[in-house]
N, C-alpha and C positions, 0 to 999 in steps of 0.2 A: 226122040226123049232126049229131055230137060236132066240132062241128068248133075249141071252145075246145078238147078231150082230143088232139083230135089236132095244136094248136101242141104243146102240152106239152110233148110225147113228141118234136117231130120242135128241140124244142131240150134236150131230154135225149139226144135222138141226137149234137148235135152237141158237147153239152158234154167228154159220152164218145170220141168222134172228133176232139177237139182237145188232150184230156188236161185239160179247164179241171174234168172230175165227179172227179180224182185231188186234183187241188192246191183243188178249193171243200172235199174232205172233210174233209183235212189243217188246212187251215188255218179250218174248221167257218164257211166264209161257205155264204150260204143266197141261194139266186134269187129276188125276190119278180117278180111283173108286175102294174103300177100305171095303166095302161091295155090294152085289147083293143076293136079295132073288127073288127066281120067283114059282109062283103059279098057276100049265095050269090045271085049270077046266074040258074043251075040247080040242081038237085036230083037229088041226086048218089042214090042208088036203091039199096035193102040189098041189099050183097054188093058194090056196084058196084068197079069195079076203079081206083084214081085212084092218082097220085105231088103228091106234094107236094114244095114249094120255099118256105128257110128260109132271109135270109140277113144279115143283117147291115148296114144301110143305113147308119146313125153316131151316132153320141156325142158329147153335154159331159163338162159336172165327175161328174156324176152317174147318168146311162144313159142306155142301148141305143136305138137303133129297129130295128127288126125291123119283116119283111112277110113277108108267109106270101100265100103259090098253092098253089093244091088246080089240077090238071091232071088231062085224061081226054081224053087222044087229044092232047095237044100244047095242050086247048083251055083259058080259067080257067072253071070250075063254082063259083068262088069264093075271095075274095081279103082279104087284113086284112091290122093292121100292130097291133106292139107296143110298149109300150114299157115294159121293164122294166130292173131295176138288182140286184146282187147288196152284200148285208147282213153285217155282223157283230154280232157285243155291243155294237161302238163306233156303227156307220149305218154309214153305208152307205160302200162301196168305191167309190174312183177311176175309170172303166172304163180308165181308159189303163195301172191297175196291172193291170187282169184280161186287160189287151190283151199288155201287158207279160211276164208268165205264160205267158202261151201260147203268145208269141213263143220263150223262151227254150225252152219247151218241145221244138218241135218244131224248135230250133237243135240240138238235145240226141240230137232223130230222125231226124235226118238228118244226126247226125255216119255 
């Protein structure tokens, strides 16, 4: 299983759904994963259907912490954690600024 690739795709999905992808492109921000761990509890056979849940569980002044859970019929087959940040040519973008941009976009969308 290409678990790390699927974790990347789940983050891209979150960027698109939240509108953050448009903000990142416009502002020339780039997401970067600095740490990632995975624990595989059960094997996923080829073409087996599964769901992935990705959650942002915390952030500090520089990075986000995320979980990735791979589920088959509600049972955990693999679980991982990621630590990442968003950067531009000047360095790390504070996560609070990123969250503010998402909140702003979502509040405009809800109007």
